[in-house]
N, C-alpha and C positions, 0 to 999 in steps of 0.2 A: 791646180797639179792635183792629182788623184792620189788619196790617202791608199797608203800600203796596205794590204791586207796580206794576210798567210794562212795557209791550209798545209796540211800535210800527213804523212799515213805513218801510225807508230805499229810496230812490231819488230821481231826478234828471229832467226835473220833477216834483215829489210834490205839488203843492197841490190837483191835480183829486181825489186820490184818496178813493175814497169808503168805503177799510180802516177807518179810523177810526171811521166811521156804523157801519156791522157790528158790530166787537169791542167797542164801547162799549154799542151797544144789549145784547149779551150778556153783558157785565156785569152791566148792571143786570137784565135779565131771570134770571140766574141767582145773584140777591143777593152776588155779590162786589165789595163796597162797597169795598175798598180799591183796588182795579182801574183802571187808567186807560192808553188808548192813544193815541196821537201820531203825527205825521210828524214825519220828520227828512230834509231836503234832503241828499242825500250821493251824488257821483258813485263810479264803482267803483274809482278811485285811493284813494279817502278811506276806503273801504268797513274797512278793518283798523284805524284809527288811530278811529276812529269806536266800532267794536265795544268797542277796549280800555279806552277811556276810561269805559263805562257801567259804573254800580257793579250791586252785588248785587243791587239791588231790581227790577232790569230781569231778565224770565223769559222773555223770547222776544221774536225780531224777526220781520217778514214782509219781504223783499228782492222789489224789483220792478226792473226795468230803470234803469240799466243792471249792476247789481252781482251778478248771478245768479250768475257765474264766480265772482267775487269770493269770493262768501259759502262757496267750496266751502274756500279757504285758510284761512280764520280757524278753519276748525272740528277738533275733534278727532277727530269721528267724523263719518262721510258714511253717510247710508243706500244700500242697494244703487241703489234708482229714482235716487236723485241723482247718485249714480255715472255710473250708465248713461246717465243724461243728459248727464250734463257739468253742471250749474247746479243751486243750491238757491234757493228762493222763503222756505226757512223756516230761521231756528236758535232753537234753543232751549236754554236754560241748563240746566246739567247739578249736580247737587249739590256737586261740586267747581270749579263757575265754570267749567268748559270750555263749548265749544260742542259741540252735534252739528246736522250740516246734514239737510235731508230736500227734498222735491219733492211738494207735496201739488197741485201743477196737476196730476201726472200722474194721482193717483187721482182728484181732481176731476173731470178731462175724462173719466175711463171711469165716473164717478156719471152725470154727466149724458147720455152718450151712450147708455149702457144705459140711461138712463130714457127716450131719443128712440127708442128702437127699435133701436139697432144690435147685430147678433147675432153670434156668430162666423163666419167665412169671409168678411166684408164685404169687399170692394174697396174702398181709402180715395184720394183726392187729398188731398194738404199743398201748398194753393199759400203759397210762400213758403219759407226756407231757414234763419230765424233762430232764435231761442231758443224763442219759443211751438211752433214744428215741432219742434222737437227733443222737448218736452214731447208733441204730439202723434204722432210717431213713437212713442213710448216706449207711448202711451195704448193707439196699434193694437196694439199686440204683447199688450199686456194685454187686450184686447179678442177677441182671437185672431183677426186681420184675417188675409182669404185672400192680401193682397196691397195693399202700398203705392206710390203715385207722388209725388214730389215733383216738382210742377213751380215753377222758379225760374230767374230770367235768367241767374246764372252758374253754371255746371256746375259749378266747385270747393265752391260752398256746398252744393250736392246731395253732393258728396264729403265735405264734414265731417258730414253727418249720419248716412254708411253705418254708424260706429262704434256710433252708437245703433240703428240696426236690428239691427245682428249680435248686439248685447248682449240685445236684449228677443225677439230671435229671427223677425223680420217679414222677408219678404220685401221687396225696396224696388228701385225702378226711377228712374232720374230723365227729366223731361220738359221740355223749352223751353217758354217762354211763350208763344211761338207757338201751341203747342199746348192752352194752359189751360182754352178754351171748350170743346173735345170734351173733356179729361179731368174735366168736371167732372160726367160722365155716368156716377161710379162710385155705390158705395151711400151712402159717405159723404164730403163734402165738406169739408176742413177750411182756412179763410181765416186765415192768420196774417200777411197782407201790412198795412202801415200802412195809416191814413186815406187812403181815394182811391185805395189802388194795384188793387183790382178793382172799381171802378167803369166802366169799359169793358167788362167779363163780363157785367154786367147786361143788356145787348143782345143778346149774342153766343150765351149759353148756352142750347142748348135742354133745360130741366131735366126729369127723369124723376119724377112724384110721388111716386116711393117714396124716392128719395134724398134723407138728412138732410143740411142744411147747418149747419154750423157756423163761424158768423162772430166771431172772439176778440174784435171791436171792440163797443164801446156805446155809443162819444159821436161821432159823431152817430148814433140808433138812429131807425129802420131803416136798415141803409145799402140803398143800389142794389141791389147783390148778394144780400142779404136778403130785400128787397122783391121782386126779380123770382122770385125763389125760393118765396117764399111763393104769389105769385100762382099759382103753377103747381101747387101743393098740397103743397110740400115741407115736413116738419116742419123748423122753425129751432129751433137754437139760438145763444142770445149770448153773448158777454164777459160779462153780468152773470151770467148764469147759473154761470158757471165762476167768476166772482168769488165767488160767494156760498160756490162746493161746495169751494175752496181755504181758503176764511178759515175754514169747519167743523173741517176738520183742523186748521189752525192752533191756533184756540179751545181744541180738546183738548189738542193738543199744550203750551200755554201752562199751562194752568191743570189739566190733570188731570179736569176735569169735564164732563160731556156737554153739548156747543153746544146750547141754545135756537134752534133751527134757525129756527123760525116766526119768533120775534121778530125775529132776524138778518134775517130775508128780507124781513120787515115795514118793518123801519128803512130798508133798502135801497132797497124799492120806493117808501117814502115823500120819501126822497130825491133820488131819480131824477125824482120829480112836482112836486117846489117847485121 
């Protein structure tokens, strides 16, 4: 009989998370009959106690907002990319019972953006300066971007991203939100702002068809920003694309098995269509 192994996603609010759909479909397709994946409602301040209370059957954790910074503090070892970003979306149980922290958001972004045609030397505009923007700046560095502009309402929030840019070796400047529409003429635009935050830009941007837009949202979809860019002929990447890509990395971390990506993608598509 296969020993039971468990994994799950921590965050709040968490009831909407599609991560269990993706991971459990992967376990089934890979024949990992003893594995299960669930949601755990968990605020950042609660994360250390929740993690400490998990039994030895727990192989790994996905960490979503608002716990990505708190996840670093519970790890005995942190990957270079998670350290550079200052946030972890993945905790992996090591044989000695301690936790290893990684950030598969960055690797996932690099993958989906490369597939979308983003190449070294690209100019990048990041809308917003929160946690997802940190991963976007790190991904831009790994993509070999020529320059990154972070557009945000608070200059102080932009300043908080400068250590990330330095760590990955990418030139970064800030711009005020009033300039957002003009800054969307970059080779790659990454929108990391909350639902509704970028909607007013939909009618203000004069899109270049060669621009790739990555909108980190996926509910509702398409966003007004994505719809306007797609109408102009831009290549579009959604938050669902990233959700799948980062989950594939987590699945392989947790199980040590090559992820059955097609089955995981099919389950995600079915869940979104239902």
